[in-house]
C-alpha positions as CSV (number, residue, x, y, z in Angstrom):
1,M,-13.2,-20.4,-46.5
2,E,-10.2,-22.8,-46.5
3,N,-7.2,-22.0,-48.6
4,E,-5.7,-24.9,-50.4
5,T,-2.3,-25.1,-52.1
6,L,-1.5,-27.1,-55.2
7,P,1.1,-29.8,-54.9
8,E,4.4,-28.8,-56.5
9,G,4.5,-29.6,-60.2
10,S,0.8,-29.5,-60.6
11,E,0.3,-25.8,-61.3
12,P,-1.9,-25.2,-64.3
13,E,0.0,-24.1,-67.4
14,V,-1.0,-20.6,-68.3
15,K,0.3,-19.1,-71.5
16,V,1.0,-15.4,-71.1
17,T,1.6,-13.2,-74.1
18,E,2.9,-9.7,-74.4
19,G,-0.4,-8.4,-75.8
20,E,-3.0,-10.1,-77.8
21,P,-3.3,-13.8,-77.7
22,A,-1.8,-15.6,-80.8
23,G,-4.1,-17.0,-83.3
24,G,-6.0,-20.2,-82.3
25,E,-5.3,-19.8,-78.5
26,N,-8.3,-19.6,-76.1
27,V,-8.5,-16.0,-75.0
28,K,-9.7,-17.1,-71.5
29,D,-6.6,-19.1,-70.8
30,S,-4.2,-16.2,-71.8
31,L,-3.0,-13.5,-69.4
32,T,-1.4,-10.3,-70.5
33,L,1.2,-8.4,-68.5
34,E,-1.3,-5.5,-68.3
35,S,-4.1,-7.7,-66.9
36,I,-1.7,-9.2,-64.2
37,N,-0.5,-5.7,-63.2
38,A,-4.1,-4.4,-63.1
39,T,-5.4,-7.4,-61.0
40,L,-2.5,-7.4,-58.5
41,G,-2.0,-3.6,-58.4
42,K,1.7,-4.1,-59.2
43,D,4.0,-2.9,-61.9
44,F,5.9,-5.9,-63.1
45,K,8.5,-5.3,-65.8
46,D,7.9,-8.6,-67.6
47,V,5.7,-11.7,-67.4
48,E,8.5,-13.9,-66.0
49,T,8.9,-11.6,-63.0
50,A,5.1,-11.6,-62.4
51,M,4.9,-15.4,-62.5
52,K,7.9,-15.7,-60.1
53,S,6.1,-13.3,-57.7
54,L,2.9,-15.3,-57.9
55,K,4.8,-18.6,-57.2
56,D,6.7,-17.1,-54.3
57,T,3.4,-15.8,-52.8
58,Q,1.8,-19.2,-53.2
59,S,4.8,-20.9,-51.5
60,F,4.8,-18.4,-48.6
61,V,1.1,-18.7,-48.0
62,G,1.3,-22.5,-48.1
63,K,4.0,-22.5,-45.4
64,K,2.0,-20.1,-43.3
65,M,-1.0,-22.3,-43.5
66,K,1.0,-25.4,-42.4
67,K,2.4,-23.4,-39.4
68,A,-1.1,-22.2,-38.5
69,E,-2.3,-25.8,-38.4
70,E,0.5,-26.8,-35.9
71,V,-1.0,-26.0,-32.5
72,D,0.6,-26.9,-29.1
73,P,-1.4,-29.9,-27.9
74,T,-1.1,-28.8,-24.2
75,L,-2.4,-25.4,-24.9
76,E,-6.0,-26.3,-24.3
77,D,-5.2,-28.0,-21.0
78,R,-3.2,-25.0,-19.9
79,M,-6.0,-22.6,-20.8
80,D,-8.5,-24.8,-18.8
81,N,-6.1,-24.7,-15.8
82,L,-5.8,-20.9,-16.0
83,Q,-9.5,-20.5,-16.2
84,H,-10.0,-22.8,-13.2
85,E,-7.4,-20.7,-11.2
86,L,-9.1,-17.5,-12.2
87,N,-12.5,-18.8,-11.2
88,N,-11.2,-19.9,-7.8
89,S,-9.4,-16.6,-7.2
90,N,-12.6,-14.6,-8.0
91,F,-14.6,-16.9,-5.7
92,Y,-12.3,-16.4,-2.7
93,R,-12.1,-12.6,-3.4
94,K,-15.9,-12.4,-3.4
95,N,-16.3,-14.8,-0.4
96,P,-13.5,-13.9,2.1
97,Q,-15.2,-15.9,4.9
98,Y,-13.9,-19.0,3.1
99,D,-10.4,-17.6,2.3
100,N,-8.2,-19.4,4.8
101,K,-6.0,-22.4,4.6
102,E,-8.2,-24.9,6.4
103,T,-11.4,-24.0,4.5
104,R,-9.6,-24.0,1.1
105,E,-8.3,-27.4,1.8
106,L,-11.7,-28.7,2.8
107,I,-13.3,-27.2,-0.3
108,A,-10.6,-28.8,-2.5
109,K,-11.2,-32.2,-0.8
110,L,-15.0,-32.0,-1.3
111,G,-14.9,-31.1,-5.0
112,G,-13.4,-28.8,-7.6
113,N,-15.9,-26.0,-7.9
114,P,-16.0,-23.9,-4.7
115,T,-19.3,-22.3,-5.6
116,E,-21.0,-25.8,-5.7
117,V,-19.2,-27.1,-2.6
118,V,-20.3,-24.2,-0.3
119,E,-23.9,-24.9,-1.3
120,D,-23.6,-28.5,-0.1
121,E,-25.4,-29.2,3.2
122,V,-22.4,-31.3,4.6
123,F,-20.0,-28.4,3.9
124,K,-22.4,-25.8,5.5
125,N,-22.7,-27.9,8.6
126,V,-19.0,-28.4,9.0
127,F,-18.2,-24.8,8.2
128,E,-20.8,-23.5,10.7
129,K,-19.4,-25.6,13.5
130,T,-15.7,-24.8,12.8
131,S,-16.5,-21.1,12.5
132,A,-18.3,-21.2,15.9
133,Y,-15.4,-23.0,17.5
134,D,-12.8,-20.6,16.0
135,K,-14.8,-17.6,17.3
136,S,-15.0,-19.1,20.8
137,Q,-11.3,-19.7,20.8
138,E,-10.6,-16.1,19.8
139,S,-12.8,-14.7,22.5
140,K,-10.9,-16.5,25.4
141,S,-8.3,-14.3,27.0
142,V,-4.7,-15.3,27.5
143,L,-5.1,-15.4,31.3
144,H,-7.9,-18.0,31.1
145,N,-5.8,-20.3,28.9
146,S,-2.5,-20.3,30.7
147,S,-2.0,-22.2,33.9
148,R,1.5,-20.9,34.1
149,L,0.3,-17.3,34.3
150,K,-2.2,-18.3,37.0
151,Q,0.7,-19.7,39.2
152,V,2.8,-16.6,38.6
153,S,-0.1,-14.3,39.6
154,T,-0.7,-16.4,42.8
155,K,2.9,-15.9,43.9
156,M,2.7,-12.2,43.1
157,D,-0.5,-11.9,45.1
158,D,1.4,-13.6,48.0
159,A,4.3,-11.2,47.7
160,K,1.8,-8.2,47.7
161,T,0.1,-9.5,50.8
162,A,3.4,-9.9,52.6
163,M,4.5,-6.4,51.6
164,D,1.2,-5.0,53.0
165,K,1.9,-6.8,56.3
166,A,5.4,-5.4,56.4
167,N,4.0,-1.9,55.8
168,D,1.5,-2.3,58.6
169,A,4.1,-3.6,61.0
170,A,6.4,-0.7,60.2
171,S,3.7,1.8,60.8
172,K,3.1,0.2,64.2
173,G,6.8,0.5,65.1
174,D,7.4,-3.3,65.0
175,V,10.6,-3.2,63.0
176,T,11.4,-6.9,63.4
177,E,8.0,-8.0,62.1
178,A,8.3,-5.5,59.2
179,L,11.7,-6.8,58.2
180,A,10.4,-10.4,58.3
181,E,7.4,-9.6,56.2
182,K,9.6,-7.7,53.7
183,R,11.9,-10.7,53.4
184,Q,8.9,-12.9,52.8
185,A,7.5,-10.5,50.1
186,D,10.9,-10.5,48.4
187,A,11.1,-14.3,48.5
188,D,7.6,-14.7,47.1
189,A,8.3,-12.2,44.3
190,V,11.6,-14.0,43.4
191,A,9.9,-17.4,43.6
192,S,7.2,-16.2,41.1
193,V,9.8,-15.1,38.6
194,V,11.9,-18.3,38.9
195,E,8.8,-20.4,38.6
196,S,7.6,-18.6,35.5
197,L,11.0,-19.0,33.8
198,S,11.4,-22.7,34.7
199,K,8.1,-23.7,33.0
């Protein structure tokens, strides 16, 4: 039901009397102070106060109706954006396998609704291949990937071998050979450290 307000100055003229209507007046168009008080549940002192209260109420309701009609035009767009963000958040919470930067960007490029995008065959194919690649990269150890570490370990192996020779020579009583091998082991160890720092 829509409330309407009357334009100012067009209020119907209602004659109110302090009791019974005067002779010749239509009884239906007359209001008494008692009937106004009974209808509104108020206790007005006189008819003028009751009429002023009715006009104030009408004015107040009319202003409220105008304010209710004024709605922020961007409100609907903002609500749609919030709903979209909430849907995306729920999707990624329920599907953590897709919750990483690269996959989110891919889903955003392919379409707006992640639920529909992940069902697409093109996406499934790309996601399967990238997931397999990522898993293979994670399984490789650090030693397999770093040529620098291989060089350092080679020099350290050389130093270890030279140290073993020095220990053998010392146990045989060949002090000169033991010292030479010890120096070679020290040199190889220092070279491995210097080489690792320079690269």
